[in-house]
PQR file with spaces between the fields and no chain letter, atoms N, CA, C, O and H, PARSE charges and radii, in Angstrom:
ATOM       1  N    MET     1     111.114  104.141  142.487 -0.4000 1.5000
ATOM       2  CA   MET     1     111.320  102.755  142.865 -0.0000 2.0000
ATOM       3  C    MET     1     112.721  102.583  143.443  0.5500 1.7000
ATOM       4  O    MET     1     113.705  103.128  142.942 -0.5500 1.4000
ATOM       5  N    ARG     2     112.764  101.833  144.474 -0.4000 1.5000
ATOM       6  CA   ARG     2     114.072  101.557  145.110 -0.0000 2.0000
ATOM       7  C    ARG     2     114.435  100.135  144.921  0.5500 1.7000
ATOM       8  O    ARG     2     113.586   99.250  145.020 -0.5500 1.4000
ATOM       9  H    ARG     2     111.965  101.390  144.881  0.4000 1.0000
ATOM      10  N    GLY     3     115.674   99.895  144.653 -0.4000 1.5000
ATOM      11  CA   GLY     3     116.182   98.528  144.508 -0.0000 2.0000
ATOM      12  C    GLY     3     116.452   97.862  145.852  0.5500 1.7000
ATOM      13  O    GLY     3     116.023   98.331  146.907 -0.5500 1.4000
ATOM      14  H    GLY     3     116.364  100.614  144.572  0.4000 1.0000
ATOM      15  N    LYS     4     117.187   96.737  145.769 -0.4000 1.5000
ATOM      16  CA   LYS     4     117.477   95.980  146.956 -0.0000 2.0000
ATOM      17  C    LYS     4     118.372   96.746  147.977  0.5500 1.7000
ATOM      18  O    LYS     4     118.216   96.608  149.191 -0.5500 1.4000
ATOM      19  H    LYS     4     117.535   96.357  144.912  0.4000 1.0000
ATOM      20  N    HIS     5     119.276   97.524  147.453 -0.4000 1.5000
ATOM      21  CA   HIS     5     120.264   98.192  148.312 -0.0000 2.0000
ATOM      22  C    HIS     5     119.923   99.666  148.519  0.5500 1.7000
ATOM      23  O    HIS     5     120.810  100.444  148.870 -0.5500 1.4000
ATOM      24  H    HIS     5     119.403   97.637  146.467  0.4000 1.0000
ATOM      25  N    GLY     6     118.694  100.069  148.319 -0.4000 1.5000
ATOM      26  CA   GLY     6     118.295  101.438  148.579 -0.0000 2.0000
ATOM      27  C    GLY     6     118.619  102.393  147.422  0.5500 1.7000
ATOM      28  O    GLY     6     118.345  103.589  147.520 -0.5500 1.4000
ATOM      29  H    GLY     6     117.973   99.437  148.034  0.4000 1.0000
ATOM      30  N    ARG     7     119.187  101.890  146.350 -0.4000 1.5000
ATOM      31  CA   ARG     7     119.480  102.744  145.211 -0.0000 2.0000
ATOM      32  C    ARG     7     118.284  102.811  144.283  0.5500 1.7000
ATOM      33  O    ARG     7     117.449  101.907  144.262 -0.5500 1.4000
ATOM      34  H    ARG     7     119.409  100.918  146.270  0.4000 1.0000
ATOM      35  N    ARG     8     118.210  103.849  143.544 -0.4000 1.5000
ATOM      36  CA   ARG     8     117.109  104.002  142.581 -0.0000 2.0000
ATOM      37  C    ARG     8     117.378  103.087  141.379  0.5500 1.7000
ATOM      38  O    ARG     8     118.474  103.087  140.817 -0.5500 1.4000
ATOM      39  H    ARG     8     118.888  104.584  143.561  0.4000 1.0000
ATOM      40  N    LYS     9     116.364  102.315  140.999 -0.4000 1.5000
ATOM      41  CA   LYS     9     116.514  101.447  139.822 -0.0000 2.0000
ATOM      42  C    LYS     9     116.168  102.184  138.584  0.5500 1.7000
ATOM      43  O    LYS     9     115.176  102.913  138.564 -0.5500 1.4000
ATOM      44  H    LYS     9     115.474  102.316  141.455  0.4000 1.0000
ATOM      45  N    THR    10     116.946  102.028  137.533 -0.4000 1.5000
ATOM      46  CA   THR    10     116.665  102.662  136.252 -0.0000 2.0000
ATOM      47  C    THR    10     115.771  101.706  135.443  0.5500 1.7000
ATOM      48  O    THR    10     115.989  100.496  135.482 -0.5500 1.4000
ATOM      49  H    THR    10     117.752  101.436  137.550  0.4000 1.0000
ATOM      50  N    PRO    11     114.810  102.202  134.741 -0.5600 1.5000
ATOM      51  CA   PRO    11     113.956  101.310  133.931  0.2800 2.0000
ATOM      52  C    PRO    11     114.799  100.690  132.792  0.5500 1.7000
ATOM      53  O    PRO    11     115.705  101.318  132.244 -0.5500 1.4000
ATOM      54  N    SER    12     114.463   99.459  132.474 -0.4000 1.5000
ATOM      55  CA   SER    12     115.199   98.773  131.410 -0.0000 2.0000
ATOM      56  C    SER    12     114.890   99.386  130.033  0.5500 1.7000
ATOM      57  O    SER    12     113.881  100.062  129.829 -0.5500 1.4000
ATOM      58  H    SER    12     113.728   98.949  132.920  0.4000 1.0000
ATOM      59  N    LEU    13     115.807   99.113  129.111 -0.4000 1.5000
ATOM      60  CA   LEU    13     115.604   99.665  127.778 -0.0000 2.0000
ATOM      61  C    LEU    13     114.363   99.122  127.146  0.5500 1.7000
ATOM      62  O    LEU    13     113.677   99.844  126.422 -0.5500 1.4000
ATOM      63  H    LEU    13     116.626   98.564  129.276  0.4000 1.0000
ATOM      64  N    GLY    14     114.040   97.848  127.398 -0.4000 1.5000
ATOM      65  CA   GLY    14     112.862   97.243  126.837 -0.0000 2.0000
ATOM      66  C    GLY    14     111.552   97.915  127.345  0.5500 1.7000
ATOM      67  O    GLY    14     110.589   98.070  126.595 -0.5500 1.4000
ATOM      68  H    GLY    14     114.597   97.261  127.986  0.4000 1.0000
ATOM      69  N    LYS    15     111.554   98.300  128.627 -0.4000 1.5000
ATOM      70  CA   LYS    15     110.403   98.932  129.178 -0.0000 2.0000
ATOM      71  C    LYS    15     110.218  100.325  128.564  0.5500 1.7000
ATOM      72  O    LYS    15     109.096  100.742  128.279 -0.5500 1.4000
ATOM      73  H    LYS    15     112.337   98.173  129.236  0.4000 1.0000
ATOM      74  N    ILE    16     111.298  101.015  128.370 -0.4000 1.5000
ATOM      75  CA   ILE    16     111.260  102.386  127.797 -0.0000 2.0000
ATOM      76  C    ILE    16     110.766  102.316  126.341  0.5500 1.7000
ATOM      77  O    ILE    16     109.936  103.116  125.909 -0.5500 1.4000
ATOM      78  H    ILE    16     112.210  100.676  128.601  0.4000 1.0000
ATOM      79  N    LEU    17     111.308  101.322  125.591 -0.4000 1.5000
ATOM      80  CA   LEU    17     110.896  101.193  124.230 -0.0000 2.0000
ATOM      81  C    LEU    17     109.421  100.765  124.111  0.5500 1.7000
ATOM      82  O    LEU    17     108.713  101.214  123.210 -0.5500 1.4000
ATOM      83  H    LEU    17     111.982  100.672  125.941  0.4000 1.0000
ATOM      84  N    GLY    18     108.980   99.919  125.001 -0.4000 1.5000
ATOM      85  CA   GLY    18     107.570   99.510  125.047 -0.0000 2.0000
ATOM      86  C    GLY    18     106.631  100.649  125.291  0.5500 1.7000
ATOM      87  O    GLY    18     105.602  100.770  124.626 -0.5500 1.4000
ATOM      88  H    GLY    18     109.555   99.554  125.733  0.4000 1.0000
ATOM      89  N    ILE    19     106.972  101.488  126.240 -0.4000 1.5000
ATOM      90  CA   ILE    19     106.150  102.642  126.573 -0.0000 2.0000
ATOM      91  C    ILE    19     106.139  103.621  125.408  0.5500 1.7000
ATOM      92  O    ILE    19     105.087  104.164  125.071 -0.5500 1.4000
ATOM      93  H    ILE    19     107.808  101.390  126.781  0.4000 1.0000
ATOM      94  N    ALA    20     107.297  103.856  124.785 -0.4000 1.5000
ATOM      95  CA   ALA    20     107.371  104.766  123.642 -0.0000 2.0000
ATOM      96  C    ALA    20     106.546  104.210  122.469  0.5500 1.7000
ATOM      97  O    ALA    20     105.863  104.962  121.773 -0.5500 1.4000
ATOM      98  H    ALA    20     108.152  103.415  125.059  0.4000 1.0000
ATOM      99  N    GLY    21     106.615  102.913  122.262 -0.4000 1.5000
ATOM     100  CA   GLY    21     105.801  102.308  121.178 -0.0000 2.0000
ATOM     101  C    GLY    21     104.328  102.428  121.457  0.5500 1.7000
ATOM     102  O    GLY    21     103.549  102.687  120.539 -0.5500 1.4000
ATOM     103  H    GLY    21     107.170  102.302  122.827  0.4000 1.0000
ATOM     104  N    PHE    22     103.935  102.254  122.652 -0.4000 1.5000
ATOM     105  CA   PHE    22     102.514  102.406  123.059 -0.0000 2.0000
ATOM     106  C    PHE    22     102.029  103.827  122.830  0.5500 1.7000
ATOM     107  O    PHE    22     100.920  104.032  122.336 -0.5500 1.4000
ATOM     108  H    PHE    22     104.568  102.044  123.397  0.4000 1.0000
ATOM     109  N    ILE    23     102.832  104.790  123.178 -0.4000 1.5000
ATOM     110  CA   ILE    23     102.451  106.179  123.002 -0.0000 2.0000
ATOM     111  C    ILE    23     102.381  106.485  121.487  0.5500 1.7000
ATOM     112  O    ILE    23     101.466  107.178  121.042 -0.5500 1.4000
ATOM     113  H    ILE    23     103.732  104.624  123.580  0.4000 1.0000
ATOM     114  N    GLY    24     103.317  105.984  120.722 -0.4000 1.5000
ATOM     115  CA   GLY    24     103.318  106.201  119.271 -0.0000 2.0000
ATOM     116  C    GLY    24     102.048  105.618  118.607  0.5500 1.7000
ATOM     117  O    GLY    24     101.421  106.270  117.772 -0.5500 1.4000
ATOM     118  H    GLY    24     104.060  105.421  121.084  0.4000 1.0000
ATOM     119  N    VAL    25     101.695  104.418  118.985 -0.4000 1.5000
ATOM     120  CA   VAL    25     100.510  103.772  118.413 -0.0000 2.0000
ATOM     121  C    VAL    25      99.244  104.545  118.826  0.5500 1.7000
ATOM     122  O    VAL    25      98.338  104.730  118.012 -0.5500 1.4000
ATOM     123  H    VAL    25     102.204  103.888  119.663  0.4000 1.0000
ATOM     124  N    THR    26      99.186  104.981  120.048 -0.4000 1.5000
ATOM     125  CA   THR    26      98.040  105.767  120.484 -0.0000 2.0000
ATOM     126  C    THR    26      97.903  107.035  119.717  0.5500 1.7000
ATOM     127  O    THR    26      96.803  107.385  119.289 -0.5500 1.4000
ATOM     128  H    THR    26      99.922  104.831  120.708  0.4000 1.0000
ATOM     129  N    ALA    27      99.033  107.766  119.520 -0.4000 1.5000
ATOM     130  CA   ALA    27      99.012  109.035  118.792 -0.0000 2.0000
ATOM     131  C    ALA    27      98.609  108.793  117.329  0.5500 1.7000
ATOM     132  O    ALA    27      97.844  109.578  116.769 -0.5500 1.4000
ATOM     133  H    ALA    27      99.926  107.481  119.868  0.4000 1.0000
ATOM     134  N    ALA    28      99.099  107.743  116.717 -0.4000 1.5000
ATOM     135  CA   ALA    28      98.750  107.444  115.329 -0.0000 2.0000
ATOM     136  C    ALA    28      97.260  107.129  115.210  0.5500 1.7000
ATOM     137  O    ALA    28      96.592  107.581  114.281 -0.5500 1.4000
ATOM     138  H    ALA    28      99.720  107.105  117.172  0.4000 1.0000
ATOM     139  N    GLY    29      96.754  106.353  116.159 -0.4000 1.5000
ATOM     140  CA   GLY    29      95.318  105.997  116.138 -0.0000 2.0000
ATOM     141  C    GLY    29      94.455  107.241  116.288  0.5500 1.7000
ATOM     142  O    GLY    29      93.401  107.356  115.663 -0.5500 1.4000
ATOM     143  H    GLY    29      97.298  105.986  116.914  0.4000 1.0000
ATOM     144  N    THR    30      94.901  108.153  117.106 -0.4000 1.5000
ATOM     145  CA   THR    30      94.119  109.384  117.323 -0.0000 2.0000
ATOM     146  C    THR    30      94.081  110.197  116.021  0.5500 1.7000
ATOM     147  O    THR    30      93.046  110.766  115.672 -0.5500 1.4000
ATOM     148  H    THR    30      95.757  108.060  117.614  0.4000 1.0000
ATOM     149  N    MET    31      95.199  110.246  115.314 -0.4000 1.5000
ATOM     150  CA   MET    31      95.239  110.975  114.062 -0.0000 2.0000
ATOM     151  C    MET    31      94.334  110.370  113.042  0.5500 1.7000
ATOM     152  O    MET    31      93.645  111.086  112.315 -0.5500 1.4000
ATOM     153  H    MET    31      96.040  109.784  115.598  0.4000 1.0000
ATOM     154  N    VAL    32      94.318  109.030  112.969 -0.4000 1.5000
ATOM     155  CA   VAL    32      93.460  108.340  111.968 -0.0000 2.0000
ATOM     156  C    VAL    32      91.971  108.575  112.293  0.5500 1.7000
ATOM     157  O    VAL    32      91.172  108.776  111.379 -0.5500 1.4000
ATOM     158  H    VAL    32      94.877  108.448  113.559  0.4000 1.0000
ATOM     159  N    VAL    33      91.601  108.552  113.543 -0.4000 1.5000
ATOM     160  CA   VAL    33      90.203  108.797  113.922 -0.0000 2.0000
ATOM     161  C    VAL    33      89.806  110.228  113.585  0.5500 1.7000
ATOM     162  O    VAL    33      88.715  110.449  113.059 -0.5500 1.4000
ATOM     163  H    VAL    33      92.250  108.389  114.286  0.4000 1.0000
ATOM     164  N    ARG    34      90.656  111.198  113.872 -0.4000 1.5000
ATOM     165  CA   ARG    34      90.356  112.585  113.589 -0.0000 2.0000
ATOM     166  C    ARG    34      90.183  112.790  112.091  0.5500 1.7000
ATOM     167  O    ARG    34      89.264  113.488  111.662 -0.5500 1.4000
ATOM     168  H    ARG    34      91.542  111.019  114.299  0.4000 1.0000
ATOM     169  N    ALA    35      91.064  112.182  111.287 -0.4000 1.5000
ATOM     170  CA   ALA    35      90.978  112.330  109.839 -0.0000 2.0000
ATOM     171  C    ALA    35      89.692  111.713  109.334  0.5500 1.7000
ATOM     172  O    ALA    35      89.058  112.272  108.439 -0.5500 1.4000
ATOM     173  H    ALA    35      91.810  111.615  111.636  0.4000 1.0000
ATOM     174  N    GLY    36      89.292  110.597  109.871 -0.4000 1.5000
ATOM     175  CA   GLY    36      88.029  109.938  109.475 -0.0000 2.0000
ATOM     176  C    GLY    36      86.853  110.781  109.819  0.5500 1.7000
ATOM     177  O    GLY    36      85.929  110.880  109.012 -0.5500 1.4000
ATOM     178  H    GLY    36      89.807  110.143  110.599  0.4000 1.0000
ATOM     179  N    ARG    37      86.827  111.402  110.978 -0.4000 1.5000
ATOM     180  CA   ARG    37      85.747  112.272  111.351 -0.0000 2.0000
ATOM     181  C    ARG    37      85.648  113.466  110.396  0.5500 1.7000
ATOM     182  O    ARG    37      84.556  113.843  109.969 -0.5500 1.4000
ATOM     183  H    ARG    37      87.578  111.322  111.633  0.4000 1.0000
ATOM     184  N    ARG    38      86.786  114.044  110.074 -0.4000 1.5000
ATOM     185  CA   ARG    38      86.827  115.167  109.209 -0.0000 2.0000
ATOM     186  C    ARG    38      86.280  114.799  107.797  0.5500 1.7000
ATOM     187  O    ARG    38      85.550  115.565  107.167 -0.5500 1.4000
ATOM     188  H    ARG    38      87.673  113.737  110.421  0.4000 1.0000
ATOM     189  N    ARG    39      86.666  113.612  107.351 -0.4000 1.5000
ATOM     190  CA   ARG    39      86.196  113.121  106.086 -0.0000 2.0000
ATOM     191  C    ARG    39      84.673  112.896  106.041  0.5500 1.7000
ATOM     192  O    ARG    39      83.992  113.261  105.083 -0.5500 1.4000
ATOM     193  H    ARG    39      87.259  112.990  107.862  0.4000 1.0000
ATOM     194  N    ARG    40      84.188  112.294  107.096 -0.4000 1.5000
ATOM     195  CA   ARG    40      82.720  111.986  107.149 -0.0000 2.0000
ATOM     196  C    ARG    40      81.901  113.235  107.352  0.5500 1.7000
ATOM     197  O    ARG    40      80.711  113.236  107.034 -0.5500 1.4000
ATOM     198  H    ARG    40      84.741  111.998  107.875  0.4000 1.0000
ATOM     199  N    SER    41      82.488  114.309  107.873 -0.4000 1.5000
ATOM     200  CA   SER    41      81.674  115.515  108.127 -0.0000 2.0000
ATOM     201  C    SER    41      81.441  116.335  106.864  0.5500 1.7000
ATOM     202  O    SER    41      80.657  117.283  106.896 -0.5500 1.4000
ATOM     203  H    SER    41      83.454  114.309  108.131  0.4000 1.0000
ATOM     204  N    ARG    42      82.087  116.008  105.767 -0.4000 1.5000
ATOM     205  CA   ARG    42      81.876  116.735  104.535 -0.0000 2.0000
ATOM     206  C    ARG    42      80.839  116.037  103.650  0.5500 1.7000
ATOM     207  O    ARG    42      80.696  114.814  103.673 -0.5500 1.4000
ATOM     208  H    ARG    42      82.724  115.238  105.741  0.4000 1.0000
ATOM     209  N    ALA    43      80.155  116.811  102.908 -0.4000 1.5000
ATOM     210  CA   ALA    43      79.142  116.307  101.957 -0.0000 2.0000
ATOM     211  C    ALA    43      79.837  115.711  100.760  0.5500 1.7000
ATOM     212  O    ALA    43      80.933  116.150  100.410 -0.5500 1.4000
ATOM     213  H    ALA    43      80.271  117.804  102.889  0.4000 1.0000
ATOM     214  N    PRO    44      79.242  114.731  100.124 -0.5600 1.5000
ATOM     215  CA   PRO    44      79.903  114.099   98.953  0.2800 2.0000
ATOM     216  C    PRO    44      80.227  115.100   97.850  0.5500 1.7000
ATOM     217  O    PRO    44      81.279  114.987   97.221 -0.5500 1.4000
ATOM     218  N    GLY    45      79.378  116.053   97.603 -0.4000 1.5000
ATOM     219  CA   GLY    45      79.652  117.063   96.563 -0.0000 2.0000
ATOM     220  C    GLY    45      80.846  117.918   96.908  0.5500 1.7000
ATOM     221  O    GLY    45      81.627  118.285   96.030 -0.5500 1.4000
ATOM     222  H    GLY    45      78.524  116.144   98.114  0.4000 1.0000
ATOM     223  N    GLU    46      80.995  118.243   98.194 -0.4000 1.5000
ATOM     224  CA   GLU    46      82.154  119.060   98.611 -0.0000 2.0000
ATOM     225  C    GLU    46      83.430  118.260   98.432  0.5500 1.7000
ATOM     226  O    GLU    46      84.442  118.823   98.013 -0.5500 1.4000
ATOM     227  H    GLU    46      80.361  117.945   98.907  0.4000 1.0000
ATOM     228  N    ILE    47      83.421  116.971   98.732 -0.4000 1.5000
ATOM     229  CA   ILE    47      84.610  116.143   98.526 -0.0000 2.0000
ATOM     230  C    ILE    47      84.955  116.075   97.075  0.5500 1.7000
ATOM     231  O    ILE    47      86.126  116.184   96.714 -0.5500 1.4000
ATOM     232  H    ILE    47      82.599  116.514   99.073  0.4000 1.0000
ATOM     233  N    ARG    48      83.989  115.902   96.244 -0.4000 1.5000
ATOM     234  CA   ARG    48      84.179  115.809   94.775 -0.0000 2.0000
ATOM     235  C    ARG    48      84.832  117.140   94.261  0.5500 1.7000
ATOM     236  O    ARG    48      85.794  117.122   93.493 -0.5500 1.4000
ATOM     237  H    ARG    48      83.038  115.813   96.538  0.4000 1.0000
ATOM     238  N    ASN    49      84.279  118.253   94.710 -0.4000 1.5000
ATOM     239  CA   ASN    49      84.796  119.554   94.283 -0.0000 2.0000
ATOM     240  C    ASN    49      86.254  119.741   94.707  0.5500 1.7000
ATOM     241  O    ASN    49      87.089  120.199   93.927 -0.5500 1.4000
ATOM     242  H    ASN    49      83.498  118.267   95.334  0.4000 1.0000
ATOM     243  N    ARG    50      86.540  119.380   95.946 -0.4000 1.5000
ATOM     244  CA   ARG    50      87.922  119.523   96.446 -0.0000 2.0000
ATOM     245  C    ARG    50      88.876  118.621   95.667  0.5500 1.7000
ATOM     246  O    ARG    50      90.006  119.013   95.375 -0.5500 1.4000
ATOM     247  H    ARG    50      85.862  119.008   96.580  0.4000 1.0000
ATOM     248  N    ARG    51      88.428  117.435   95.336 -0.4000 1.5000
ATOM     249  CA   ARG    51      89.270  116.486   94.574 -0.0000 2.0000
ATOM     250  C    ARG    51      89.581  117.047   93.196  0.5500 1.7000
ATOM     251  O    ARG    51      90.685  116.852   92.688 -0.5500 1.4000
ATOM     252  H    ARG    51      87.510  117.117   95.573  0.4000 1.0000
ATOM     253  N    HIS    52      88.636  117.735   92.586 -0.4000 1.5000
ATOM     254  CA   HIS    52      88.829  118.291   91.255 -0.0000 2.0000
ATOM     255  C    HIS    52      89.667  119.576   91.298  0.5500 1.7000
ATOM     256  O    HIS    52      90.332  119.918   90.321 -0.5500 1.4000
ATOM     257  H    HIS    52      87.739  117.894   92.998  0.4000 1.0000
ATOM     258  N    GLU    53      89.632  120.280   92.425 -0.4000 1.5000
ATOM     259  CA   GLU    53      90.382  121.526   92.549 -0.0000 2.0000
ATOM     260  C    GLU    53      91.887  121.296   92.757  0.5500 1.7000
ATOM     261  O    GLU    53      92.709  122.104   92.325 -0.5500 1.4000
ATOM     262  H    GLU    53      89.091  120.002   93.219  0.4000 1.0000
ATOM     263  N    ARG    54      92.230  120.217   93.403 -0.4000 1.5000
ATOM     264  CA   ARG    54      93.647  119.983   93.754 -0.0000 2.0000
ATOM     265  C    ARG    54      94.577  119.988   92.554  0.5500 1.7000
ATOM     266  O    ARG    54      95.570  120.714   92.580 -0.5500 1.4000
ATOM     267  H    ARG    54      91.562  119.560   93.753  0.4000 1.0000
ATOM     268  N    PRO    55      94.318  119.234   91.520 -0.5600 1.5000
ATOM     269  CA   PRO    55      95.254  119.277   90.362  0.2800 2.0000
ATOM     270  C    PRO    55      95.346  120.658   89.717  0.5500 1.7000
ATOM     271  O    PRO    55      96.397  121.042   89.204 -0.5500 1.4000
ATOM     272  N    VAL    56      94.254  121.391   89.748 -0.4000 1.5000
ATOM     273  CA   VAL    56      94.257  122.742   89.145 -0.0000 2.0000
ATOM     274  C    VAL    56      95.168  123.635   89.995  0.5500 1.7000
ATOM     275  O    VAL    56      95.977  124.386   89.450 -0.5500 1.4000
ATOM     276  H    VAL    56      93.401  121.080   90.165  0.4000 1.0000
ATOM     277  N    GLU    57      95.044  123.560   91.307 -0.4000 1.5000
ATOM     278  CA   GLU    57      95.876  124.388   92.198 -0.0000 2.0000
ATOM     279  C    GLU    57      97.362  123.987   92.048  0.5500 1.7000
ATOM     280  O    GLU    57      98.236  124.853   92.075 -0.5500 1.4000
ATOM     281  H    GLU    57      94.387  122.950   91.750  0.4000 1.0000
ATOM     282  N    ALA    58      97.637  122.729   91.897 -0.4000 1.5000
ATOM     283  CA   ALA    58      99.018  122.272   91.805 -0.0000 2.0000
ATOM     284  C    ALA    58      99.664  122.776   90.523  0.5500 1.7000
ATOM     285  O    ALA    58     100.839  123.143   90.520 -0.5500 1.4000
ATOM     286  H    ALA    58      96.927  122.025   91.875  0.4000 1.0000
ATOM     287  N    SER    59      98.896  122.795   89.425 -0.4000 1.5000
ATOM     288  CA   SER    59      99.480  123.219   88.146 -0.0000 2.0000
ATOM     289  C    SER    59      99.479  124.734   87.998  0.5500 1.7000
ATOM     290  O    SER    59     100.223  125.271   87.178 -0.5500 1.4000
ATOM     291  H    SER    59      97.942  122.496   89.428  0.4000 1.0000
ATOM     292  N    GLY    60      98.661  125.428   88.772 -0.4000 1.5000
ATOM     293  CA   GLY    60      98.641  126.894   88.718 -0.0000 2.0000
ATOM     294  C    GLY    60      97.780  127.461   87.592  0.5500 1.7000
ATOM     295  O    GLY    60      97.826  128.659   87.309 -0.5500 1.4000
ATOM     296  H    GLY    60      98.056  124.992   89.438  0.4000 1.0000
ATOM     297  N    ARG    61      97.000  126.598   86.956 -0.4000 1.5000
ATOM     298  CA   ARG    61      96.138  127.135   85.851 -0.0000 2.0000
ATOM     299  C    ARG    61      94.642  126.918   86.204  0.5500 1.7000
ATOM     300  O    ARG    61      94.293  126.144   87.095 -0.5500 1.4000
ATOM     301  H    ARG    61      96.962  125.626   87.186  0.4000 1.0000
ATOM     302  N    ARG    62      93.834  127.603   85.500 -0.4000 1.5000
ATOM     303  CA   ARG    62      92.379  127.518   85.716 -0.0000 2.0000
ATOM     304  C    ARG    62      91.742  126.651   84.621  0.5500 1.7000
ATOM     305  O    ARG    62      92.237  126.588   83.496 -0.5500 1.4000
ATOM     306  H    ARG    62      94.118  128.232   84.776  0.4000 1.0000
ATOM     307  N    PRO    63      90.633  125.986   84.975 -0.5600 1.5000
ATOM     308  CA   PRO    63      90.008  125.113   83.951  0.2800 2.0000
ATOM     309  C    PRO    63      89.310  125.951   82.869  0.5500 1.7000
ATOM     310  O    PRO    63      88.735  125.395   81.934 -0.5500 1.4000
């Protein structure tokens, strides 16, 4: 973009922050959608088993 006197105009801080915010929201939305798909692709029994295994793995002992 060229300004009135032939010099290159620098984008305003507000425009830069707006674009960065838009990109951030888009990336966060993509992550939420992917996590939801991953969650829905598992069977309920598998989810239940994983939920019960986590505390055991964290404590380092077997049931």
